C-alpha positions as CSV (number, residue, x, y, z in Angstrom):
1,M,132.1,179.1,193.9
2,I,131.8,182.2,191.8
3,S,131.0,182.6,188.2
4,N,132.9,185.5,186.7
5,P,132.2,186.3,183.0
6,D,134.3,189.5,183.4
7,L,137.4,187.3,184.0
8,V,136.8,185.6,180.6
9,R,136.4,189.0,178.9
10,R,139.7,190.2,180.5
11,S,141.4,187.0,179.2
12,T,140.1,187.7,175.7
13,A,141.3,191.3,175.8
14,L,144.9,190.2,176.6
15,R,145.3,188.4,173.2
16,P,147.3,191.1,171.5
17,V,149.9,191.4,174.3
18,L,150.2,187.7,174.7
19,E,150.7,187.2,170.9
20,R,153.2,189.9,170.8
21,H,155.5,188.2,173.4
22,R,154.8,184.6,172.4
23,Q,157.9,184.3,170.1
24,A,160.2,185.8,172.7
25,G,158.9,183.3,175.3
26,D,159.5,180.4,172.9
27,E,163.1,181.5,172.3
28,Q,163.8,182.1,176.0
29,R,162.1,178.9,177.1
30,R,160.1,180.8,179.7
31,L,157.2,183.2,179.7
32,T,158.4,186.8,179.4
33,D,157.9,189.0,182.4
34,E,155.5,191.1,180.3
35,T,153.3,188.1,179.7
36,V,153.2,187.1,183.4
37,D,152.6,190.7,184.4
38,A,149.7,190.9,182.0
39,L,148.1,187.7,183.4
40,T,148.7,188.9,186.9
41,G,147.4,192.4,186.3
42,A,144.2,191.1,184.8
43,G,143.6,188.9,187.9
44,L,143.7,185.7,185.9
45,L,146.3,183.9,188.1
46,R,144.2,184.4,191.2
47,A,141.1,182.8,189.8
48,A,141.3,179.7,192.1
49,V,142.7,181.5,195.1
50,P,140.3,181.6,198.2
51,S,138.2,184.7,198.3
52,R,139.2,185.4,201.9
53,F,142.6,186.4,200.5
54,G,141.2,188.5,197.7
55,G,141.1,185.6,195.2
56,G,138.4,184.7,192.7
57,E,137.4,181.4,194.2
58,C,135.9,180.8,190.7
59,D,133.8,177.9,189.5
60,L,135.4,175.5,187.0
61,A,133.4,176.8,184.1
62,T,135.0,180.3,184.5
63,I,138.5,178.9,184.9
64,L,138.1,176.7,181.8
65,A,136.8,179.5,179.7
66,A,139.4,182.1,180.8
67,T,142.3,179.6,180.4
68,R,141.1,178.6,176.9
69,E,141.2,182.3,175.8
70,V,144.7,182.7,177.0
71,A,145.9,179.5,175.3
72,K,144.4,180.6,172.0
73,A,146.9,183.5,172.1
74,D,149.8,181.7,173.6
75,P,149.6,178.0,174.5
76,S,152.4,178.1,176.9
77,A,150.8,181.0,178.8
78,G,147.6,179.0,178.9
79,W,149.4,176.0,180.3
80,V,151.2,178.0,183.0
81,M,147.9,179.6,183.9
82,M,146.3,176.2,184.2
83,I,149.2,174.9,186.4
84,F,149.1,178.0,188.7
85,S,145.3,177.8,189.0
86,A,145.4,174.1,189.9
87,A,148.2,174.7,192.4
88,N,146.3,177.6,194.0
89,W,143.2,175.4,194.2
90,L,145.3,172.7,195.9
91,T,146.7,175.2,198.3
92,G,143.1,175.8,199.4
93,L,143.1,172.2,200.7
94,F,145.9,172.8,203.1
95,E,145.6,174.0,206.7
96,P,144.7,177.7,207.2
97,A,148.2,178.3,208.6
98,A,149.7,177.2,205.3
99,Q,147.4,179.4,203.3
100,D,148.1,182.3,205.5
101,E,151.8,181.9,204.7
102,I,151.3,181.5,200.9
103,Y,149.1,184.6,200.6
104,A,150.7,186.7,203.3
105,A,151.5,189.4,200.6
106,G,148.2,189.1,198.8
107,P,146.4,186.8,196.3
108,D,149.0,187.0,193.5
109,A,151.4,184.4,194.9
110,H,152.4,182.2,192.0
111,V,152.5,178.5,192.9
112,C,154.0,175.9,190.5
113,S,153.6,172.2,191.1
114,V,154.9,168.8,190.3
115,L,152.4,166.2,191.4
116,T,154.5,163.1,190.6
117,P,156.4,162.0,193.8
118,H,159.9,162.6,192.6
119,G,161.0,163.4,196.1
120,T,161.3,161.5,199.5
121,G,160.5,162.7,203.0
122,R,161.6,161.5,206.4
123,R,159.9,162.4,209.6
124,A,161.4,165.2,211.7
125,D,160.2,167.0,214.8
126,G,157.2,169.1,213.7
127,G,157.5,168.3,210.0
128,W,159.4,166.5,207.2
129,I,162.8,166.7,205.7
130,L,162.5,166.6,201.9
131,N,165.0,165.6,199.2
132,G,164.3,165.3,195.5
133,N,164.4,166.4,191.9
134,W,161.1,167.6,190.6
135,A,160.2,168.1,186.9
136,P,158.6,169.3,184.8
137,A,157.9,172.3,187.0
138,S,156.0,174.6,184.6
139,G,156.2,178.2,185.5
140,C,158.8,177.7,188.2
141,L,160.9,180.7,187.1
142,H,158.0,183.0,188.0
143,A,156.7,181.1,191.0
144,T,157.3,182.0,194.7
145,W,156.1,178.7,196.0
146,A,156.2,175.1,194.7
147,L,153.8,172.4,195.5
148,L,155.7,169.1,195.4
149,A,154.7,165.5,195.7
150,F,156.9,163.2,197.7
151,S,157.0,159.7,199.1
152,R,156.8,159.6,202.9
153,D,158.5,157.0,205.1
154,A,155.1,156.7,206.8
155,G,151.6,157.4,205.8
156,G,151.7,157.3,202.1
157,P,152.5,160.0,199.5
158,G,152.0,163.6,200.3
159,F,152.2,167.2,198.9
160,A,154.5,169.8,200.3
161,L,154.5,173.6,199.9
162,V,158.0,174.9,199.6
163,P,159.3,178.4,198.9
164,T,161.1,178.4,195.6
165,A,163.9,180.4,197.3
166,E,164.8,177.1,199.1
167,L,165.1,175.2,195.9
168,T,167.6,175.2,193.1
169,T,166.5,175.4,189.5
170,S,168.3,173.4,186.9
171,T,167.8,174.4,183.3
172,T,166.6,171.2,181.6
173,W,163.6,172.3,179.5
174,F,164.7,171.7,175.9
175,T,161.7,170.5,174.0
176,L,159.9,170.4,170.7
177,G,157.0,172.5,171.9
178,M,155.5,174.3,175.0
179,R,159.0,175.8,175.3
180,A,157.8,179.0,177.0
181,T,156.3,177.0,180.0
182,G,159.8,177.0,181.5
183,S,159.2,173.5,182.9
184,H,162.7,173.1,184.4
185,L,163.9,170.9,187.2
186,L,163.6,171.9,190.8
187,V,166.2,170.4,193.2
188,G,165.8,170.2,197.0
189,E,168.2,169.0,199.5
190,E,167.5,168.5,203.2
191,I,164.6,171.0,203.2
192,F,162.5,171.2,206.3
193,V,158.7,171.5,205.7
194,P,156.5,172.0,208.8
195,D,153.5,169.8,209.2
196,H,151.0,172.5,208.3
197,R,152.5,172.8,204.9
198,V,152.1,169.0,204.1
199,L,148.9,167.4,202.7
200,A,148.4,163.7,202.7
201,L,147.5,162.5,199.2
202,G,145.3,159.5,200.1
203,P,142.7,161.3,202.2
204,A,142.7,164.2,199.7
205,V,141.9,161.9,196.8
206,A,139.3,160.2,198.9
207,G,137.5,163.5,199.6
208,V,138.5,164.0,203.2
209,R,138.4,167.8,203.7
210,G,138.9,170.2,206.5
211,T,136.8,172.9,205.1
212,D,133.1,173.7,204.3
213,V,134.0,176.0,201.4
214,P,132.5,174.3,198.3
215,R,135.3,175.3,196.0
216,Y,137.8,173.4,198.1
217,R,135.8,170.3,198.8
218,S,135.6,169.2,195.2
219,A,137.1,165.9,194.0
220,L,140.9,166.3,193.6
221,I,141.8,164.5,190.4
222,P,138.6,165.3,188.6
223,T,139.2,169.0,189.4
224,L,142.8,168.9,188.0
225,T,141.9,166.9,184.9
226,T,139.0,169.2,184.1
227,C,141.3,172.2,184.3
228,M,143.7,170.4,182.0
229,I,141.2,170.4,179.1
230,A,141.4,174.2,178.6
231,P,144.9,174.6,177.1
232,Y,144.3,171.9,174.5
233,L,140.9,173.3,173.6
234,G,142.4,176.8,173.2
235,I,145.0,175.5,170.8
236,A,142.5,173.6,168.7
237,T,140.2,176.6,168.6
238,A,142.9,179.0,167.6
239,V,144.0,176.7,164.7
240,L,140.4,176.3,163.5
241,E,139.9,180.1,163.6
242,H,143.1,180.7,161.6
243,V,142.2,178.0,159.0
244,V,138.7,179.4,158.5
245,D,139.9,183.0,158.3
246,H,142.5,182.1,155.6
247,A,140.4,179.6,153.7
248,E,140.3,181.7,150.5
249,D,144.0,182.8,150.6
250,K,145.2,180.1,148.2
251,G,144.2,177.0,146.3
252,I,145.1,173.4,146.6
253,P,148.2,172.3,144.8
254,G,147.8,169.5,142.3
255,T,144.1,170.4,141.8
256,R,142.0,172.9,139.9
257,Y,140.8,174.5,143.1
258,E,141.9,178.2,143.2
259,R,140.4,178.5,146.7
260,R,140.5,175.8,149.4
261,S,137.1,176.9,150.6
262,D,135.6,175.5,147.3
263,S,136.9,172.0,148.0
264,A,134.5,169.5,149.5
265,A,137.4,167.7,151.1
266,F,138.5,171.0,152.8
267,Q,134.9,171.7,153.8
268,I,134.6,168.3,155.5
269,A,137.9,168.7,157.3
270,V,136.7,172.1,158.7
271,A,133.3,170.6,159.7
272,R,134.9,167.6,161.5
273,A,137.3,170.0,163.3
274,A,134.5,172.2,164.4
275,T,132.5,169.2,165.6
276,N,135.4,167.8,167.6
277,I,135.8,171.2,169.3
278,D,132.1,171.2,170.1
279,L,132.5,167.8,171.6
280,V,135.4,168.9,173.7
281,E,133.4,171.9,174.9
282,M,130.6,169.5,176.0
283,I,133.1,167.3,177.8
284,G,134.5,170.2,179.6
285,D,131.1,171.7,180.5
286,R,129.9,168.3,181.8
287,A,133.0,167.6,183.8
288,A,132.9,171.1,185.4
289,A,129.2,170.8,186.2
290,T,129.7,167.3,187.7
291,V,132.7,168.3,189.8
292,D,131.2,171.6,191.0
293,G,127.8,170.0,191.5
294,H,129.2,167.4,194.0
295,A,131.2,170.1,195.7
296,A,128.1,172.3,196.2
297,A,126.1,169.4,197.5
298,G,128.9,168.3,199.9
299,T,129.1,164.9,198.2
300,H,132.1,163.0,196.7
301,P,131.8,161.3,193.3
302,D,132.5,157.5,193.5
303,Y,135.5,155.8,191.9
304,A,133.7,155.1,188.6
305,A,132.5,158.7,188.2
306,R,136.0,160.0,188.9
307,A,137.5,157.5,186.4
308,R,134.9,158.6,183.8
309,I,136.0,162.2,184.2
310,R,139.7,161.3,183.8
311,Q,138.9,159.2,180.7
312,H,136.8,162.0,179.2
313,A,139.5,164.5,179.8
314,G,142.1,162.2,178.1
315,H,139.7,161.7,175.2
316,A,139.3,165.4,174.9
317,V,143.0,165.8,174.6
318,Q,143.1,163.3,171.8
319,L,140.2,165.0,170.0
320,C,142.1,168.3,170.1
321,L,145.3,166.7,168.8
322,S,143.6,165.0,165.9
323,T,141.7,168.2,165.1
324,V,144.9,170.2,164.8
325,D,146.6,167.5,162.7
326,E,143.6,167.3,160.3
327,L,143.4,171.1,159.9
328,V,147.2,171.3,159.3
329,T,147.0,168.5,156.7
330,A,144.1,170.3,155.0
331,S,146.2,173.5,155.0
332,G,149.2,171.9,153.3
333,S,152.9,171.5,154.0
334,S,153.4,175.3,154.2
335,A,151.7,175.2,157.6
336,L,154.8,173.6,159.0
337,A,157.2,176.3,157.9
338,D,159.0,178.1,160.8
339,S,157.4,181.4,159.6
340,H,153.8,180.0,159.5
341,P,151.4,180.9,162.4
342,L,150.2,177.3,162.8
343,Q,153.6,175.7,163.1
344,G,154.0,176.7,166.8
345,Y,150.5,175.3,167.7
346,V,151.5,172.0,166.1
347,R,154.7,171.8,168.2
348,D,152.9,172.8,171.3
349,I,149.9,170.4,171.1
350,H,152.1,167.4,170.2
351,T,154.3,168.1,173.2
352,A,151.4,168.8,175.6
353,A,149.4,165.8,174.5
354,R,152.1,163.5,175.9
355,H,151.4,164.6,179.5
356,A,151.1,161.6,181.8
357,M,147.6,162.5,183.0
358,A,146.4,162.6,179.4
359,N,147.8,159.2,178.4
360,P,144.9,157.7,176.4
361,A,145.7,154.1,177.2
362,I,146.1,154.6,180.9
363,C,142.9,156.8,181.1
364,A,141.0,154.1,179.2
365,E,142.4,151.2,181.3
366,A,141.5,152.9,184.6
367,F,138.0,153.6,183.4
368,G,137.5,150.1,182.0
369,R,138.6,148.6,185.3
370,A,136.2,150.8,187.1
371,L,133.3,149.8,184.8
372,L,134.1,146.1,185.1
373,G,134.7,146.3,188.9
374,T,138.2,145.0,188.6
375,S,139.8,145.1,192.0
376,T,143.3,145.9,190.9
377,N,144.0,149.6,190.9
378,I,146.7,150.9,188.5
379,T,146.8,154.4,189.9
380,D,145.9,156.5,192.9
381,L,145.3,159.5,190.7
382,I,141.5,159.0,190.0
């Protein structure tokens, strides 16, 4: 695993170009080609690709920090970067023959993913026949491969790597926020996937690995949920920065305050927001250190430790959501105008916070069951 501070600096340097194309992406319901080209050219989308193909093979701390910077400029770009990074990392768990196919043209193969088994597979000679409808497939319009979960007629759920050219994209992504993620529906009919491009979910979650490379022997769900923290943190950070920068622009209607910055209520809101962001940073840092620490040592965290990371990630999402809401409330109703810079962040975080892996009740229930030793398992995704 490689720490790469330069990757974070390159992410920060992209802010002007990402901001410039953000509105167009929102209107088109997909990232603009210019945005994807900028992310690719800066090497950001290869951060989790194995180094033997020219990828970054970065540690989680680097990926978190770089994705956060992208999400500050454009939450949808940060989300797609997170999805591509997670899928590239997952690709590193497949057989070498599959990896050789994915990265045959170099480390900038874009892989989208849908990890809920919306498809089915039946055994065939040398592989599987897939049928299904997979959504939301964030970034699918710019992806060359899709990593898709499916239910198998034998052996439990699995992941399949499928060229997007073999799939049909149905335009279904009409949402309040995160519009530019282009999270449309992928449809597959009678697609043959050879065995080397299929990964069994159960052994992968349990930590069974066919590699000695530390980056690709880390715990599966903790790695994914840790990566997921970054876009939310980027949104909350961007909103706080904007509110602080414009704290003296106007007063508070209905009061004698001519500057919001003079109000104790406004000061407290800013302080609480900054504290929440600090807490989310701590959660991300701890999760990354725990996941990477086990991977480096060649160990696998037990069920309770994995459930704790998912619960902390879900709690981090809720902290970011409440932070944005409090800051927008403190800023007044004008922050919800179409022309206001904060309005898009509000739409984006309220949409992203409804992601299934961030469901606060499910995360808490799974963690509570783990702490209490309850035998019934409500999900395999721990």
